[in-house]
N, C-alpha and C positions, 0 to 999 in steps of 0.2 A: 132488249133482254139485258140481264145483269152480267157483268164480267169482272173478274179480279184483275186489277191493273197494278203494275209495280209502282211503289210510292214516288220515285223520281218523275214519273210521267205526270203526276198531279200538279207539278210546278210549271208545266209547259202551257203557255197561254192558250193555244188552240184546244187542248184537252180541257183546261179549266172552263173555257167558254162552252164547249159541247156539254160538259157535265152541268154547268149552270142552267143551260136551256133544256136539259132533260133528253138530249139526243141530237143527232145530226140533222134531222128534218126541221126541228124547231130552231136550231142554230142557224140553218140556211135561211129560213123564213125571216128570222129576226135580223140577221146580219145583212142579207142580200135582198130581202123582200120577195124571194121566190125560192123554190126548191126543185129545180129542173133535174132530170136524171144525170145530165152531164156535170152539173155543179155538185150534186150529191156524190157522184163517183169520184170527183176530184178531192172532195173533203175526206171521203173514206180512204182513198189512197194516202193522203197526208197522215191520217190517223194511223193506218197500218204501218207506214214508214216509221212513225214515232214509236209505235208499239214494238216493231221488229228491232229497233235500235235499243230499246230499254228492257226487252224481255226475250232473252236467248231461247228459252224453252218454246215460246210462241213462234219465234222466227224459225227455229229448227223444225218444228212440226209442220208449219204452213209452207215454208219456202225451201227447205233442204230435203233432198231425196237421197236415199241410199239404196244400194243393191239389196234386193230381197234374197235372204239366205235360202229360201225354198225355190228360188228361180222365178222367172216371169218378170213382170214390170217392177220398176223401182218403187219403193214405198216411202212414205213420209217418215222422217226421223223422229220417232216418239221415244223420249228418254225413259229408260227403266229406272227403278229405284237406285241401284248403284251408280248409274250415270247421273242422276239428279244430285246424289250426294257429292260426287266429284265436281259437278258443275257448281254446287253451292260453295265448295272450297275455292274454286276459281273466282267466283263472283265476290266472295268476301275479300280476297286479295285485290281484285280489280277495283272494287268500290272504295277500298282503303288507299287506293293509288300506290299499292306496293307492286314490286315485280312479281309476276306469277311464276313461282318456282315450286314444282311438285315432283317428287320422286314417286313414280307409279310402278309398284311391283306388279308386273303383268300376270294376270290369269287369262288364259286364252278365251276368246269368243264372248266376252261380256260387253265389248264395245268401248273400252277405255280409249283406245287409239282413235276410233271414229269420233267419239265425243271431243277429244282433245283437238283433232284436226279441224272439226267443224266450229269449235269454239274459237280457235285461232282465226279461222276464216271470218267469223262474225265480227271479231275485233278489227280485222283488217278492212272489212266492208263498212262498218258503222262508226268505229271509234278512232282509229289511228291511220295516218298516212305514212307511207314509207316504213311500215312495220313488217318485218320479214320473219319467216319461220324456216326451220330446218327439219327435215324428216330423217330420223335415224331409225333404222330397222335392222333385223338380223341379216338381211341380204337385199340385193338390189331389186329383186322382183317384188318383194313385199313393199319396199319404198315406192316402186312404180305403181303398185295397186292403190296405195294411199294417195299418191299424187293424182291418179286417174279419178278417184272419188272426188277430190277437190275440183278437178276440171269439170266433171259431170254436174256437180252442184252448181257451178257457175253457169253452165249451159242452160239450165232450167230456171234460173233466177230471173224474175221479171225486171227488165231494165229500169222501170220507173221506181222500183224499190230503192235503188241506189243512185237516184237522180241522173240516170242516163236516158237519152232519147230512145223512144220505142224502136226506132229503126237502127 
């Protein structure tokens, strides 16, 4: 099936090869002479790791879960239009290798804090080592809730996505 990929991904050798061969199965057949389920799964994981690193919106929806406002199970973090706009501002600065500095005038309940915290987590997981963040909120209980969301996100993240052993 077709998918839209971020342009920086197209420069990565594995992605170039998969595209050149028209898919993962043909890539495996050509490169390794076979396409076993184990090999295919390994290549898919490598591809997803690359995509998660280069596509925040993909990573957020597939791997980050947030509390459901209506209650019940956690839900995938699917960005709304205002969140996508703010994310594009973050990405423009990140890709220009500028410090990401945004003054966000808060309107309640649109997800600006959630997006910001998960975007910071994404940078910490995929782009920067030793990169820290500070949570500032109107009171300690709000800060604890934001920190708990971060911890919950890490709990459900597949270890292989960030090059950790599965155990």
